[in-house]
Biopython code that builds the backbone (N, CA, C, O; Angstrom):
import numpy as np
from Bio.PDB.StructureBuilder import StructureBuilder

atoms = [
    (1, "MET", "N", (19.767, 19.303, -24.055)),
    (1, "MET", "CA", (19.206, 18.178, -24.792)),
    (1, "MET", "C", (18.112, 17.479, -23.983)),
    (1, "MET", "O", (17.041, 17.176, -24.509)),
    (2, "THR", "N", (18.388, 17.226, -22.704)),
    (2, "THR", "CA", (17.399, 16.546, -21.867)),
    (2, "THR", "C", (16.117, 17.359, -21.769)),
    (2, "THR", "O", (15.020, 16.806, -21.842)),
    (3, "ASP", "N", (16.255, 18.676, -21.601)),
    (3, "ASP", "CA", (15.070, 19.534, -21.517)),
    (3, "ASP", "C", (14.231, 19.433, -22.788)),
    (3, "ASP", "O", (13.002, 19.408, -22.730)),
    (4, "LEU", "N", (14.895, 19.374, -23.916)),
    (4, "LEU", "CA", (14.192, 19.258, -25.185)),
    (4, "LEU", "C", (13.443, 17.926, -25.263)),
    (4, "LEU", "O", (12.315, 17.876, -25.754)),
    (5, "LEU", "N", (14.060, 16.863, -24.786)),
    (5, "LEU", "CA", (13.407, 15.556, -24.802)),
    (5, "LEU", "C", (12.185, 15.535, -23.893)),
    (5, "LEU", "O", (11.136, 15.006, -24.262)),
    (6, "VAL", "N", (12.325, 16.110, -22.708)),
    (6, "VAL", "CA", (11.195, 16.155, -21.784)),
    (6, "VAL", "C", (10.084, 17.024, -22.360)),
    (6, "VAL", "O", (8.908, 16.668, -22.286)),
    (7, "GLU", "N", (10.457, 18.155, -22.930)),
    (7, "GLU", "CA", (9.480, 19.045, -23.550)),
    (7, "GLU", "C", (8.726, 18.325, -24.670)),
    (7, "GLU", "O", (7.504, 18.437, -24.772)),
    (8, "THR", "N", (9.442, 17.602, -25.489)),
    (8, "THR", "CA", (8.830, 16.852, -26.585)),
    (8, "THR", "C", (7.917, 15.759, -26.027)),
    (8, "THR", "O", (6.804, 15.561, -26.515)),
    (9, "ALA", "N", (8.392, 15.061, -25.011)),
    (9, "ALA", "CA", (7.579, 13.999, -24.395)),
    (9, "ALA", "C", (6.292, 14.578, -23.816)),
    (9, "ALA", "O", (5.228, 13.978, -23.964)),
    (10, "LEU", "N", (6.372, 15.723, -23.164)),
    (10, "LEU", "CA", (5.171, 16.344, -22.596)),
    (10, "LEU", "C", (4.189, 16.759, -23.687)),
    (10, "LEU", "O", (2.977, 16.640, -23.507)),
    (11, "ARG", "N", (4.701, 17.243, -24.814)),
    (11, "ARG", "CA", (3.818, 17.578, -25.944)),
    (11, "ARG", "C", (3.121, 16.322, -26.466)),
    (11, "ARG", "O", (1.921, 16.335, -26.741)),
    (12, "LEU", "N", (3.882, 15.249, -26.599)),
    (12, "LEU", "CA", (3.296, 13.990, -27.069)),
    (12, "LEU", "C", (2.271, 13.453, -26.074)),
    (12, "LEU", "O", (1.239, 12.911, -26.469)),
    (13, "LEU", "N", (2.560, 13.604, -24.785)),
    (13, "LEU", "CA", (1.608, 13.162, -23.767)),
    (13, "LEU", "C", (0.322, 13.981, -23.814)),
    (13, "LEU", "O", (-0.765, 13.447, -23.588)),
    (14, "ALA", "N", (0.440, 15.261, -24.104)),
    (14, "ALA", "CA", (-0.760, 16.098, -24.237)),
    (14, "ALA", "C", (-1.619, 15.599, -25.392)),
    (14, "ALA", "O", (-2.845, 15.547, -25.286)),
    (15, "ALA", "N", (-0.976, 15.235, -26.482)),
    (15, "ALA", "CA", (-1.713, 14.687, -27.625)),
    (15, "ALA", "C", (-2.328, 13.335, -27.263)),
    (15, "ALA", "O", (-3.463, 13.044, -27.638)),
    (16, "ALA", "N", (-1.579, 12.521, -26.540)),
    (16, "ALA", "CA", (-2.091, 11.213, -26.118)),
    (16, "ALA", "C", (-3.291, 11.383, -25.189)),
    (16, "ALA", "O", (-4.279, 10.656, -25.297)),
    (17, "GLN", "N", (-3.196, 12.348, -24.278)),
    (17, "GLN", "CA", (-4.310, 12.604, -23.350)),
    (17, "GLN", "C", (-5.564, 13.010, -24.113)),
    (17, "GLN", "O", (-6.672, 12.597, -23.772)),
    (18, "ALA", "N", (-5.380, 13.808, -25.133)),
    (18, "ALA", "CA", (-6.522, 14.281, -25.911)),
    (18, "ALA", "C", (-7.207, 13.153, -26.676)),
    (18, "ALA", "O", (-8.403, 13.231, -26.956)),
    (19, "THR", "N", (-6.463, 12.115, -27.013)),
    (19, "THR", "CA", (-7.043, 11.026, -27.795)),
    (19, "THR", "C", (-7.329, 9.766, -26.974)),
    (19, "THR", "O", (-7.907, 8.808, -27.487)),
    (20, "ALA", "N", (-6.930, 9.767, -25.711)),
    (20, "ALA", "CA", (-7.162, 8.585, -24.861)),
    (20, "ALA", "C", (-8.646, 8.482, -24.533)),
    (20, "ALA", "O", (-9.227, 9.391, -23.941)),
    (21, "VAL", "N", (-9.245, 7.375, -24.920)),
    (21, "VAL", "CA", (-10.680, 7.219, -24.692)),
    (21, "VAL", "C", (-10.995, 6.226, -23.586)),
    (21, "VAL", "O", (-12.041, 6.330, -22.944)),
    (22, "THR", "N", (-10.120, 5.275, -23.354)),
    (22, "THR", "CA", (-10.393, 4.271, -22.332)),
    (22, "THR", "C", (-9.723, 4.667, -21.012)),
    (22, "THR", "O", (-8.725, 5.388, -21.011)),
    (23, "PRO", "N", (-10.270, 4.198, -19.901)),
    (23, "PRO", "CA", (-9.617, 4.470, -18.618)),
    (23, "PRO", "C", (-8.171, 3.962, -18.603)),
    (23, "PRO", "O", (-7.289, 4.610, -18.038)),
    (24, "ARG", "N", (-7.933, 2.813, -19.218)),
    (24, "ARG", "CA", (-6.575, 2.262, -19.279)),
    (24, "ARG", "C", (-5.615, 3.246, -19.955)),
    (24, "ARG", "O", (-4.513, 3.482, -19.459)),
    (25, "ASP", "N", (-6.033, 3.814, -21.079)),
    (25, "ASP", "CA", (-5.193, 4.774, -21.795)),
    (25, "ASP", "C", (-4.968, 6.041, -20.985)),
    (25, "ASP", "O", (-3.849, 6.550, -20.915)),
    (26, "ARG", "N", (-6.040, 6.555, -20.369)),
    (26, "ARG", "CA", (-5.917, 7.776, -19.574)),
    (26, "ARG", "C", (-5.011, 7.553, -18.367)),
    (26, "ARG", "O", (-4.233, 8.435, -18.002)),
    (27, "GLN", "N", (-5.107, 6.384, -17.750)),
    (27, "GLN", "CA", (-4.247, 6.072, -16.610)),
    (27, "GLN", "C", (-2.790, 5.965, -17.040)),
    (27, "GLN", "O", (-1.899, 6.439, -16.336)),
    (28, "THR", "N", (-2.542, 5.349, -18.186)),
    (28, "THR", "CA", (-1.170, 5.217, -18.687)),
    (28, "THR", "C", (-0.559, 6.589, -18.926)),
    (28, "THR", "O", (0.601, 6.819, -18.586)),
    (29, "VAL", "N", (-1.323, 7.493, -19.503)),
    (29, "VAL", "CA", (-0.828, 8.853, -19.742)),
    (29, "VAL", "C", (-0.542, 9.548, -18.414)),
    (29, "VAL", "O", (0.485, 10.214, -18.282)),
    (30, "ALA", "N", (-1.419, 9.408, -17.439)),
    (30, "ALA", "CA", (-1.217, 10.048, -16.133)),
    (30, "ALA", "C", (0.045, 9.519, -15.450)),
    (30, "ALA", "O", (0.772, 10.282, -14.813)),
    (31, "ILE", "N", (0.304, 8.238, -15.577)),
    (31, "ILE", "CA", (1.494, 7.634, -14.982)),
    (31, "ILE", "C", (2.748, 8.150, -15.670)),
    (31, "ILE", "O", (3.727, 8.493, -15.007)),
    (32, "ALA", "N", (2.723, 8.206, -16.983)),
    (32, "ALA", "CA", (3.876, 8.717, -17.730)),
    (32, "ALA", "C", (4.130, 10.182, -17.403)),
    (32, "ALA", "O", (5.281, 10.593, -17.256)),
    (33, "ARG", "N", (3.078, 10.965, -17.288)),
    (33, "ARG", "CA", (3.215, 12.389, -16.963)),
    (33, "ARG", "C", (3.816, 12.562, -15.556)),
    (33, "ARG", "O", (4.682, 13.412, -15.351)),
    (34, "ALA", "N", (3.361, 11.765, -14.606)),
    (34, "ALA", "CA", (3.905, 11.834, -13.242)),
    (34, "ALA", "C", (5.381, 11.453, -13.235)),
    (34, "ALA", "O", (6.183, 12.056, -12.521)),
    (35, "TYR", "N", (5.729, 10.462, -14.024)),
    (35, "TYR", "CA", (7.138, 10.039, -14.108)),
    (35, "TYR", "C", (8.006, 11.168, -14.645)),
    (35, "TYR", "O", (9.058, 11.467, -14.080)),
    (36, "LEU", "N", (7.576, 11.791, -15.723)),
    (36, "LEU", "CA", (8.354, 12.879, -16.318)),
    (36, "LEU", "C", (8.435, 14.086, -15.389)),
    (36, "LEU", "O", (9.411, 14.835, -15.433)),
    (37, "ALA", "N", (7.430, 14.279, -14.556)),
    (37, "ALA", "CA", (7.436, 15.389, -13.604)),
    (37, "ALA", "C", (8.295, 15.075, -12.383)),
    (37, "ALA", "O", (8.547, 15.949, -11.553)),
    (38, "GLY", "N", (8.743, 13.824, -12.276)),
    (38, "GLY", "CA", (9.569, 13.442, -11.134)),
    (38, "GLY", "C", (8.764, 13.106, -9.896)),
    (38, "GLY", "O", (9.331, 12.992, -8.809)),
    (39, "ASP", "N", (7.456, 12.946, -10.031)),
    (39, "ASP", "CA", (6.586, 12.621, -8.904)),
    (39, "ASP", "C", (6.525, 11.104, -8.741)),
    (39, "ASP", "O", (5.523, 10.470, -9.072)),
    (40, "LEU", "N", (7.611, 10.537, -8.226)),
    (40, "LEU", "CA", (7.770, 9.084, -8.195)),
    (40, "LEU", "C", (6.836, 8.400, -7.202)),
    (40, "LEU", "O", (6.454, 7.248, -7.408)),
    (41, "ASP", "N", (6.464, 9.097, -6.129)),
    (41, "ASP", "CA", (5.484, 8.517, -5.198)),
    (41, "ASP", "C", (4.140, 8.352, -5.892)),
    (41, "ASP", "O", (3.458, 7.343, -5.713)),
    (42, "ARG", "N", (3.766, 9.349, -6.683)),
    (42, "ARG", "CA", (2.495, 9.268, -7.434)),
    (42, "ARG", "C", (2.563, 8.157, -8.473)),
    (42, "ARG", "O", (1.595, 7.422, -8.668)),
    (43, "VAL", "N", (3.709, 8.035, -9.140)),
    (43, "VAL", "CA", (3.883, 6.944, -10.107)),
    (43, "VAL", "C", (3.631, 5.612, -9.420)),
    (43, "VAL", "O", (2.912, 4.762, -9.945)),
    (44, "ASP", "N", (4.220, 5.433, -8.252)),
    (44, "ASP", "CA", (4.091, 4.168, -7.529)),
    (44, "ASP", "C", (2.627, 3.850, -7.214)),
    (44, "ASP", "O", (2.159, 2.738, -7.455)),
    (45, "VAL", "N", (1.917, 4.831, -6.677)),
    (45, "VAL", "CA", (0.511, 4.618, -6.307)),
    (45, "VAL", "C", (-0.348, 4.348, -7.542)),
    (45, "VAL", "O", (-1.124, 3.393, -7.574)),
    (46, "LEU", "N", (-0.199, 5.198, -8.554)),
    (46, "LEU", "CA", (-1.018, 5.030, -9.761)),
    (46, "LEU", "C", (-0.698, 3.713, -10.477)),
    (46, "LEU", "O", (-1.599, 3.021, -10.951)),
    (47, "ALA", "N", (0.582, 3.379, -10.550)),
    (47, "ALA", "CA", (0.979, 2.150, -11.256)),
    (47, "ALA", "C", (0.461, 0.911, -10.535)),
    (47, "ALA", "O", (0.004, -0.034, -11.179)),
    (48, "ARG", "N", (0.526, 0.906, -9.221)),
    (48, "ARG", "CA", (0.012, -0.261, -8.475)),
    (48, "ARG", "C", (-1.471, -0.478, -8.761)),
    (48, "ARG", "O", (-1.903, -1.595, -9.044)),
    (49, "ASP", "N", (-2.240, 0.600, -8.683)),
    (49, "ASP", "CA", (-3.676, 0.485, -8.967)),
    (49, "ASP", "C", (-3.910, 0.037, -10.404)),
    (49, "ASP", "O", (-4.730, -0.842, -10.668)),
    (50, "HIS", "N", (-3.181, 0.653, -11.324)),
    (50, "HIS", "CA", (-3.355, 0.340, -12.738)),
    (50, "HIS", "C", (-3.001, -1.119, -13.032)),
    (50, "HIS", "O", (-3.744, -1.819, -13.720)),
    (51, "LEU", "N", (-1.864, -1.567, -12.507)),
    (51, "LEU", "CA", (-1.413, -2.936, -12.805)),
    (51, "LEU", "C", (-2.284, -3.996, -12.133)),
    (51, "LEU", "O", (-2.306, -5.147, -12.570)),
    (52, "ALA", "N", (-2.995, -3.620, -11.084)),
    (52, "ALA", "CA", (-3.939, -4.566, -10.468)),
    (52, "ALA", "C", (-5.055, -4.899, -11.451)),
    (52, "ALA", "O", (-5.544, -6.028, -11.486)),
    (53, "GLU", "N", (-5.454, -3.915, -12.246)),
    (53, "GLU", "CA", (-6.522, -4.112, -13.235)),
    (53, "GLU", "C", (-5.995, -4.513, -14.606)),
    (53, "GLU", "O", (-6.677, -5.198, -15.367)),
    (54, "HIS", "N", (-4.766, -4.078, -14.917)),
    (54, "HIS", "CA", (-4.192, -4.310, -16.248)),
    (54, "HIS", "C", (-2.767, -4.861, -16.116)),
    (54, "HIS", "O", (-1.804, -4.172, -16.452)),
    (55, "PRO", "N", (-2.632, -6.082, -15.635)),
    (55, "PRO", "CA", (-1.287, -6.631, -15.392)),
    (55, "PRO", "C", (-0.464, -6.832, -16.663)),
    (55, "PRO", "O", (0.743, -7.060, -16.586)),
    (56, "ASP", "N", (-1.096, -6.751, -17.816)),
    (56, "ASP", "CA", (-0.388, -6.950, -19.082)),
    (56, "ASP", "C", (0.206, -5.664, -19.652)),
    (56, "ASP", "O", (0.786, -5.693, -20.737)),
    (57, "ASN", "N", (0.077, -4.543, -18.954)),
    (57, "ASN", "CA", (0.574, -3.271, -19.474)),
    (57, "ASN", "C", (2.076, -3.155, -19.184)),
    (57, "ASN", "O", (2.488, -2.697, -18.119)),
    (58, "ASP", "N", (2.862, -3.576, -20.146)),
    (58, "ASP", "CA", (4.321, -3.597, -19.989)),
    (58, "ASP", "C", (4.903, -2.193, -19.864)),
    (58, "ASP", "O", (5.880, -1.995, -19.142)),
    (59, "LEU", "N", (4.327, -1.229, -20.547)),
    (59, "LEU", "CA", (4.833, 0.139, -20.458)),
    (59, "LEU", "C", (4.737, 0.658, -19.031)),
    (59, "LEU", "O", (5.709, 1.201, -18.504)),
    (60, "VAL", "N", (3.595, 0.502, -18.408)),
    (60, "VAL", "CA", (3.414, 0.962, -17.027)),
    (60, "VAL", "C", (4.319, 0.176, -16.089)),
    (60, "VAL", "O", (4.890, 0.748, -15.161)),
    (61, "ARG", "N", (4.458, -1.113, -16.314)),
    (61, "ARG", "CA", (5.352, -1.925, -15.474)),
    (61, "ARG", "C", (6.790, -1.406, -15.554)),
    (61, "ARG", "O", (7.475, -1.327, -14.534)),
    (62, "ARG", "N", (7.248, -1.056, -16.742)),
    (62, "ARG", "CA", (8.619, -0.562, -16.914)),
    (62, "ARG", "C", (8.800, 0.833, -16.305)),
    (62, "ARG", "O", (9.837, 1.118, -15.706)),
    (63, "ILE", "N", (7.804, 1.690, -16.456)),
    (63, "ILE", "CA", (7.880, 3.020, -15.838)),
    (63, "ILE", "C", (7.946, 2.876, -14.319)),
    (63, "ILE", "O", (8.757, 3.528, -13.662)),
    (64, "ALA", "N", (7.093, 2.023, -13.769)),
    (64, "ALA", "CA", (7.070, 1.825, -12.315)),
    (64, "ALA", "C", (8.386, 1.257, -11.811)),
    (64, "ALA", "O", (8.884, 1.681, -10.767)),
    (65, "ALA", "N", (8.951, 0.313, -12.533)),
    (65, "ALA", "CA", (10.228, -0.277, -12.119)),
    (65, "ALA", "C", (11.331, 0.767, -12.136)),
    (65, "ALA", "O", (12.177, 0.796, -11.243)),
    (66, "SER", "N", (11.325, 1.609, -13.130)),
    (66, "SER", "CA", (12.329, 2.664, -13.229)),
    (66, "SER", "C", (12.153, 3.679, -12.100)),
    (66, "SER", "O", (13.138, 4.177, -11.555)),
    (67, "ALA", "N", (10.923, 3.982, -11.752)),
    (67, "ALA", "CA", (10.650, 4.945, -10.684)),
    (67, "ALA", "C", (11.082, 4.416, -9.324)),
    (67, "ALA", "O", (11.445, 5.195, -8.443)),
    (68, "ARG", "N", (11.046, 3.103, -9.146)),
    (68, "ARG", "CA", (11.421, 2.496, -7.860)),
    (68, "ARG", "C", (12.913, 2.262, -7.719)),
    (68, "ARG", "O", (13.385, 1.953, -6.624)),
    (69, "THR", "N", (13.663, 2.401, -8.796)),
    (69, "THR", "CA", (15.098, 2.112, -8.772)),
    (69, "THR", "C", (15.879, 3.415, -8.889)),
    (69, "THR", "O", (15.983, 3.978, -9.979)),
    (70, "PRO", "N", (16.438, 3.910, -7.755)),
    (70, "PRO", "CA", (17.177, 5.174, -7.806)),
    (70, "PRO", "C", (18.327, 5.107, -8.820)),
    (70, "PRO", "O", (19.080, 4.135, -8.869)),
    (71, "GLY", "N", (18.435, 6.145, -9.606)),
    (71, "GLY", "CA", (19.503, 6.242, -10.597)),
    (71, "GLY", "C", (19.248, 5.504, -11.888)),
    (71, "GLY", "O", (20.007, 5.643, -12.847)),
    (72, "LYS", "N", (18.186, 4.721, -11.925)),
    (72, "LYS", "CA", (17.864, 3.986, -13.150)),
    (72, "LYS", "C", (17.077, 4.877, -14.080)),
    (72, "LYS", "O", (16.138, 5.554, -13.661)),
    (73, "VAL", "N", (17.456, 4.878, -15.327)),
    (73, "VAL", "CA", (16.767, 5.659, -16.350)),
    (73, "VAL", "C", (15.835, 4.723, -17.098)),
    (73, "VAL", "O", (16.197, 3.589, -17.412)),
    (74, "PHE", "N", (14.633, 5.205, -17.378)),
    (74, "PHE", "CA", (13.670, 4.399, -18.109)),
    (74, "PHE", "C", (14.269, 3.971, -19.439)),
    (74, "PHE", "O", (14.779, 4.797, -20.195)),
    (75, "ALA", "N", (14.203, 2.683, -19.717)),
    (75, "ALA", "CA", (14.729, 2.161, -20.986)),
    (75, "ALA", "C", (13.809, 1.096, -21.528)),
    (75, "ALA", "O", (14.076, 0.532, -22.590)),
]
sb = StructureBuilder()
sb.init_structure("model")
sb.init_model(0)
sb.init_chain("A")
sb.init_seg("    ")
for serial, (resi, resn, name, xyz) in enumerate(atoms, 1):
    if name == "N":
        sb.init_residue(resn, " ", resi, " ")
    sb.init_atom(name, np.array(xyz, "f"), 0.0, 1.0, " ", f" {name:<3s}", serial, name[0])
structure = sb.get_structure()
């Protein structure tokens, strides 16, 4: 089941990447993709840079918080 969810999320992210026109959107997709790949160090670096410019992006803030908390699942 989890594999199916990740697979579906990656397909949706590919579609999001194809339609992302602003740097903010492209960065959000890159952060989400890194999170799903388990690259939590990359999530941390990308999210910090992103949130410095876009502090109102709640999605990125939640992904980053989940990546920094071992055992916490994004919710």
